[in-house]
N, C-alpha and C positions, 0 to 999 in steps of 0.2 A: 956877570949880570945874568940873572935867570931868564929863561926863554918864556915869552907870553904864551898862555894857553887859553883859548876861547872856545865856547860851546855854541853850536848853531845848527840849522837844518839845511840839508843838501837840496838845492833848487834845481840843479842841472848835473847830469853825468854823461852828457853826450860826447864830450871830447875824450880822447885816449889818455889814460893815466892821470886825469884831472877831474875834479869835482868843484862846483861852485857852491860855497857855503854862505848862507845868509845869517849873519850874527845880529841879534836885537839887543839893545840896551835901553834902560829906562832912565831919563834924566828929568830933573825938575826945571820947568821953564823959568828963566831968570827974572821975569817981570811978574808973571801971573801965578806962579807957583804950582801950576798943574803938572802932574807927572805925564810925560809924553814919551812915545816910543821912537827911537832912532835906529836905523838899521844900515848895515854895510855889507857888501858882498866881497868875499875873499876866494881867490882861486887857490885850491889846495892840491898837493900831489897825492895821488892814490895809486901806488905802484902796481897792485894786482887787479885793478878795476873791480874791487870787491864790494864797494859801497854804492847804494842805489839812491835815486831821488826820493825825498820824503823822510829819509833816516836822520836822526839827530846824532851829531858826531862832535868829538873834540878835536881841535886843530892846534898844532904847535908851530911857532915861528922858526924858520930855518934860514940858512944862507940862500941866496937867490938861486932858484932852479932854472927859471926862464924869465922872459920879460915880465910876466904877471905873477908867476908863482913864487912866493916866499913863505908859504905855509905847507905843512904836511898833515895828513889825517893821522891821528893817534889811535882812536878806538871809537866804537859805537857807544852811545849813552842809552841805557835801557830806561826808556820814558815810561814804561808800564810797570816798573818795580815798586813795590810797597816800601815804606821805611824800614820795616823789619828785614827785608831782603837786601837792601843797601847796607844795613848795619852788619848783616851776616858776611857779606863780601869783604868788608873792611877788616 
């Protein structure tokens, strides 16, 4: 079974080797049909303390690392890249 990968923004980097990532998703309301935002916070492992608050990152599901941490940070997401730059990287 493949590991889940999510993208979100770091909302806290205060703890050692841990970042808190807020992941937002958009869902359709079951009765009214309006698109609404739902968010959830995940504690992710950051081995080198290299990621800072406000950065957008990708996180991957792992085996449990601690009581709250079952995710690890894979990489930064370049939120200022143009579509041409993204295509050139791929």
